[in-house]
C-alpha positions in Angstrom: 93.4 75.0 117.9 96.0 77.7 117.7 96.6 76.8 114.0 93.0 77.4 113.2 92.9 80.6 115.1 96.1 81.8 113.4 94.8 81.1 109.9 91.5 82.6 110.7 92.9 85.8 112.0 95.5 86.1 109.3 93.0 85.5 106.6 90.4 87.9 107.9 93.0 90.6 108.8 94.4 90.3 105.2 90.9 91.0 103.8 90.5 94.1 106.0 94.0 95.3 104.9 93.5 94.7 101.2 90.0 96.2 101.3 91.2 99.3 103.3 93.9 100.0 100.6 91.2 101.1 98.1 90.6 104.8 97.9 87.0 105.5 98.9 86.1 106.7 95.3 87.2 103.3 93.9 85.4 100.8 95.9 82.1 101.2 93.9 83.8 101.1 90.5 83.3 98.0 88.4 86.8 97.2 87.0 85.7 95.0 84.1 82.6 93.4 82.6 81.3 90.5 84.7 83.1 91.7 87.9 81.8 93.1 91.1 83.1 96.2 92.6 85.3 96.0 95.7 82.3 97.3 97.7 80.2 94.5 96.4 82.9 91.9 97.0 83.3 93.1 100.6 79.5 93.0 101.2 79.3 89.5 99.8 82.0 88.4 102.4 80.1 90.3 105.1 76.9 88.4 104.2 78.6 85.0 103.7 80.9 85.2 106.7 78.2 86.6 109.1 75.9 83.7 107.9 78.6 81.2 108.7 79.1 82.9 112.1 75.5 82.2 112.9 75.7 78.7 111.7 78.8 78.0 113.8 77.1 79.6 116.9 73.7 77.9 116.1 72.4 74.4 117.1 74.7 71.5 116.7 74.6 67.7 116.9 77.1 65.1 117.7 79.6 64.3 114.7 79.9 60.8 113.2 82.9 61.6 111.0 86.3 63.2 111.3 85.7 66.8 112.2 88.1 67.9 109.4 86.8 65.4 106.7 85.8 68.1 104.1 88.6 70.6 104.8 90.8 69.5 102.0 88.0 69.4 99.6 86.8 72.9 100.5 90.4 74.2 100.1 90.7 72.4 96.6 87.4 73.9 95.5 87.8 77.4 96.6 91.5 78.0 95.9 91.0 76.8 92.3 91.1 80.2 90.7 90.3 78.7 87.2 86.8 78.0 88.3 84.1 80.5 88.5 81.2 80.1 90.9 77.8 81.8 91.1 76.8 83.2 94.3 73.7 82.2 96.0 71.1 84.8 95.9 71.0 85.0 99.8 74.7 86.5 99.8 74.6 88.3 96.4 75.5 91.8 97.0 73.1 94.7 95.9 74.3 96.9 93.0 74.5 100.1 95.0 77.1 102.4 96.4 78.9 100.9 99.5 80.5 102.8 102.4 84.0 101.5 103.0 84.2 102.3 106.7 80.9 100.6 107.4 82.0 97.5 105.5 85.4 97.5 107.3 83.5 97.7 110.7 81.3 94.8 109.8 84.3 92.7 108.7 86.1 93.5 112.1 83.1 92.4 114.1 82.8 89.2 112.1 86.5 88.6 112.7 86.0 89.0 116.4 83.0 86.7 116.4 84.8 83.9 114.5 87.8 84.2 116.8 85.5 83.8 119.8 83.9 80.8 118.2 87.2 79.2 117.5 88.5 79.6 121.1 85.3 79.0 122.9 83.3 76.4 121.1 83.7 72.6 120.4 84.7 72.6 116.8 84.1 68.9 116.4 80.3 69.4 116.7 78.2 69.3 113.4 76.3 72.4 112.6 72.6 71.6 112.3 71.1 74.9 111.0 72.4 74.8 107.4 73.0 72.2 104.8 75.7 73.6 102.4 75.0 72.7 98.8 77.6 70.2 97.6 78.9 69.6 101.1 76.0 68.8 103.4 76.1 69.7 107.1 79.6 70.9 108.1 81.4 70.6 111.6 82.2 73.8 113.1 85.7 73.2 112.1 84.8 72.7 108.5 82.7 75.8 108.5 85.5 77.8 110.0 87.8 76.6 107.2 85.0 77.3 104.6 85.2 80.9 105.9 89.0 80.9 105.6 89.1 79.5 102.1 86.1 81.4 100.7 87.7 84.6 102.1 91.1 83.7 100.6 89.5 83.2 97.3 87.8 86.7 97.4 91.0 88.4 98.7 92.6 87.1 95.6 89.9 88.5 93.5 90.1 91.8 95.5 93.8 92.2 94.7 93.0 91.7 91.0 90.2 94.4 91.2 92.7 96.7 92.8 95.3 96.0 90.2 92.8 96.5 87.3 91.6 99.9 88.8 95.1 101.1 89.4 95.9 100.4 85.7 92.7 102.0 84.6 93.4 105.2 86.7 96.8 105.5 84.9 95.2 105.6 81.4 
C-alpha cells in the first residue's frame, strides 16, 4: 500500500512541479504541429484523472482475478513513447486559453482525492462503473496504476513541450 501511495504522490507531484515551471504566457502556446499546448495537456489530465477518481470511488464488485493483473500491461502500453494514442473525446481538451493556477488547483485536488482513495479503500475490488477500452473493468489498484502511468506518459510529453518552447523562445 505504501509503495502505491508513494508512486502516486511522486507522479502527481512531478506533474504539478513540471507544469508550474511554465511561464503563464507559454502554457497556451502550441510548440509544434500536432501537439497540444501545456494547458491542454494539463486539462486532459484533469479530465482523465478526475474521471478515474470517480470510477475508483464509484460502485465496485468482488474481483475474480489478481488485483494487479493488468498493471504490467498498462505500464508497457503507456510508457512506450514510440506509440501515439488518440484521446477519447470525453477527455479531449478544448482549444482555448487555460489558466495555469486553476489547472494546478484542480491537479492538487485530484492528487489529494487519489491519495485518500489509496489509503482508505480496498484496492482489490473491481470498479463497476466504467469498462476501459482495451482493458475491460479495472480493479481499483489497476485504476490507480492507470492514473500513474498515464500521468507519467504526459509528464514526459510536458517536458518535451517545455524544451521545445524554451528553444523557440531563444530563436
